[in-house]
C-alpha positions as CSV (number, residue, x, y, z in Angstrom):
1,M,9.5,14.7,-11.8
2,V,10.8,12.6,-8.8
3,Q,13.4,10.8,-11.0
4,G,14.7,14.2,-12.2
5,W,15.5,15.2,-8.7
6,R,17.3,11.9,-8.1
7,L,19.5,12.5,-11.1
8,I,20.3,16.1,-10.1
9,L,21.1,14.9,-6.6
10,C,23.4,12.1,-7.9
11,V,25.2,14.5,-10.2
12,A,25.6,17.0,-7.4
13,L,27.0,14.4,-5.0
14,W,29.3,13.1,-7.7
15,C,30.7,16.6,-8.3
16,I,31.5,17.2,-4.6
17,A,33.0,13.8,-3.9
18,L,35.8,13.9,-1.5
19,P,39.2,12.4,-2.4
20,V,39.7,8.8,-1.7
21,Y,43.0,7.4,-0.2
22,A,44.4,4.0,-1.1
23,N,46.4,3.6,2.1
24,V,43.9,1.6,4.1
25,G,46.0,-1.6,4.2
26,I,45.6,-5.1,2.9
27,P,43.2,-7.7,4.2
28,M,45.5,-10.7,4.2
29,L,42.6,-13.1,3.4
30,M,42.6,-11.7,-0.1
31,L,46.2,-13.0,-0.5
32,T,46.2,-16.1,1.6
33,L,43.0,-17.7,0.4
34,P,44.0,-17.7,-3.3
35,V,47.4,-19.2,-2.3
36,A,45.6,-21.9,-0.2
37,V,43.3,-22.7,-3.2
38,L,46.2,-22.9,-5.6
39,A,48.1,-25.1,-3.1
40,L,45.2,-27.4,-2.5
41,V,46.3,-30.3,-4.7
42,P,50.0,-30.4,-3.4
43,V,48.7,-30.0,0.2
44,V,46.3,-32.9,-0.2
45,L,49.0,-35.1,-1.8
46,V,51.5,-34.3,1.1
47,E,48.8,-34.9,3.8
48,A,47.5,-38.1,2.0
49,M,51.0,-39.5,1.8
50,I,51.5,-38.9,5.5
51,G,48.0,-40.1,6.4
52,R,48.4,-43.2,4.2
53,R,51.5,-44.2,6.0
54,M,50.4,-43.4,9.5
55,L,46.8,-44.6,9.2
56,G,47.3,-47.6,6.9
57,L,45.0,-46.3,4.1
58,G,45.1,-47.0,0.4
59,W,46.1,-44.1,-1.9
60,R,42.6,-43.6,-3.3
61,E,41.0,-43.6,0.2
62,A,43.7,-41.3,1.6
63,I,43.3,-38.8,-1.2
64,K,39.5,-38.8,-0.8
65,V,39.6,-38.4,3.0
66,F,42.3,-35.8,3.1
67,G,40.9,-34.0,0.0
68,I,37.5,-33.5,1.7
69,A,39.1,-32.5,4.9
70,N,41.2,-29.9,3.2
71,L,38.3,-28.5,1.3
72,H,36.6,-27.9,4.7
73,S,39.6,-26.3,6.2
74,T,40.4,-24.2,3.1
75,F,36.9,-22.8,2.4
76,W,35.5,-22.3,5.8
77,G,38.4,-22.8,8.3
78,I,40.7,-20.2,6.8
79,P,38.1,-17.5,6.4
80,L,36.6,-18.0,9.9
81,T,40.0,-18.1,11.5
82,W,40.9,-14.9,9.6
83,L,37.7,-13.2,10.8
84,A,38.5,-14.2,14.4
85,L,42.0,-12.8,14.1
86,L,40.7,-9.6,12.5
87,L,38.3,-9.1,15.5
88,L,41.2,-9.8,17.9
89,E,43.5,-7.4,16.0
90,T,40.8,-4.7,16.0
91,L,40.2,-5.1,19.7
92,V,43.9,-5.1,20.6
93,G,44.5,-2.2,18.2
94,F,41.9,0.0,19.9
95,T,42.8,-0.9,23.5
96,L,46.6,-1.7,23.8
97,V,48.3,0.2,20.9
98,P,47.5,3.7,22.2
99,L,49.2,2.8,25.5
100,F,52.7,2.5,23.9
101,D,55.1,5.1,22.7
102,W,56.0,3.5,19.3
103,E,58.4,6.3,18.3
104,S,60.8,5.6,21.2
105,L,61.3,2.0,20.2
106,P,64.4,1.2,18.1
107,K,63.8,-0.2,14.6
108,T,65.0,-3.7,15.7
109,G,62.6,-3.6,18.5
110,L,59.7,-2.8,16.2
111,L,60.8,-5.6,13.8
112,A,61.0,-8.1,16.7
113,M,57.6,-7.0,17.9
114,Q,56.1,-7.4,14.4
115,I,57.6,-10.8,14.0
116,F,56.5,-12.2,17.4
117,S,53.0,-10.6,17.2
118,S,52.4,-11.6,13.6
119,P,50.4,-14.8,14.3
120,L,47.8,-12.7,16.1
121,M,48.2,-9.3,14.4
122,S,48.4,-10.0,10.7
123,A,44.8,-10.3,9.6
124,W,44.9,-6.7,8.1
125,I,48.3,-5.1,7.5
126,G,48.9,-1.4,6.9
127,P,50.6,0.0,3.9
128,G,54.4,-0.2,4.0
129,N,57.2,-2.4,3.2
130,P,56.5,-5.4,0.8
131,W,58.2,-7.7,3.3
132,D,55.3,-7.0,5.7
133,V,53.2,-9.2,3.4
134,Y,55.6,-12.0,3.7
135,I,55.9,-11.7,7.5
136,A,52.1,-11.6,7.7
137,F,51.7,-14.6,5.5
138,V,54.1,-16.7,7.6
139,G,52.6,-15.3,10.8
140,L,49.1,-16.3,9.7
141,S,50.3,-19.8,8.9
142,L,50.5,-20.7,12.6
143,P,46.8,-20.0,13.5
144,F,45.7,-21.3,10.1
145,C,47.6,-24.6,10.7
146,V,46.1,-25.0,14.2
147,A,42.6,-24.3,12.8
148,S,43.2,-26.7,10.0
149,I,44.1,-29.5,12.4
150,F,40.9,-29.1,14.4
151,I,38.6,-28.8,11.3
152,E,40.3,-31.7,9.5
153,R,40.3,-33.8,12.6
154,W,36.5,-33.4,12.7
155,S,36.2,-34.2,9.0
156,V,38.6,-37.2,9.0
157,N,37.1,-38.6,12.2
158,N,33.6,-38.5,10.6
159,Q,34.9,-40.3,7.5
160,L,37.1,-43.0,9.1
161,T,35.0,-44.6,11.8
162,G,37.3,-47.6,12.6
163,V,40.5,-45.6,13.1
164,P,41.6,-44.5,16.6
165,F,41.1,-40.8,17.3
166,T,44.7,-40.4,18.6
167,A,46.1,-41.9,15.3
168,I,44.0,-39.4,13.3
169,K,45.1,-36.5,15.4
170,R,48.8,-37.5,15.1
171,A,48.6,-37.9,11.3
172,L,46.8,-34.6,10.9
173,I,49.4,-32.8,13.1
174,W,52.3,-34.2,11.0
175,G,50.5,-33.6,7.7
176,N,49.5,-30.0,8.5
177,V,52.8,-29.0,10.0
178,S,54.6,-30.4,7.0
179,S,52.3,-28.8,4.4
180,Y,52.3,-25.4,6.1
181,F,56.1,-25.6,6.5
182,L,56.4,-26.2,2.7
183,L,54.0,-23.4,1.9
184,C,56.0,-21.0,4.0
185,L,59.2,-22.0,2.4
186,G,57.7,-21.6,-1.1
187,F,56.2,-18.3,-0.2
188,L,59.4,-16.9,1.2
189,A,61.4,-18.3,-1.7
190,F,59.4,-16.3,-4.2
191,P,60.8,-12.8,-3.5
192,L,64.3,-14.2,-3.0
193,G,64.2,-15.4,-6.6
194,N,63.2,-11.9,-7.8
195,S,65.8,-9.9,-5.9
């Protein structure tokens, strides 16, 4: 008898369900993480090439060291950085955004504000122009690059005990800035080829 009431309750709730709206925005982690996973092999090759030259490593060792480091930064660095940025965006959104009169800003002012705030305010973007996704991707590349340098520095430093810390840091900065620059160029070139 109890199961019958559960069934009736489920059917009743299903019948009175409220409409659902699909304009809640896009969590950029769902777009950036697959791109990072797909780009893992080229990124490791670029960073291994730079690390090999700057740290005096052989190809096999460089690919192993930078491959492990990039696995760390891709699978826990990017999601943790995104979560921190989402918390920051939520905090700023609830505290500072209500203080401004957004309708009085000209369109160029809104675009400039969006571009300059994109490294910190792109974790979750609202529905709108498809170019917002590209701006958000490029904006997120800056904090993801910084986080990758720190995480990979920890990983590479633990793997290469005889290499000076400053040399590792310099190689990781050059490698990550180069790979993120190439990722951004590739990501921005995609829509230009379709227009």
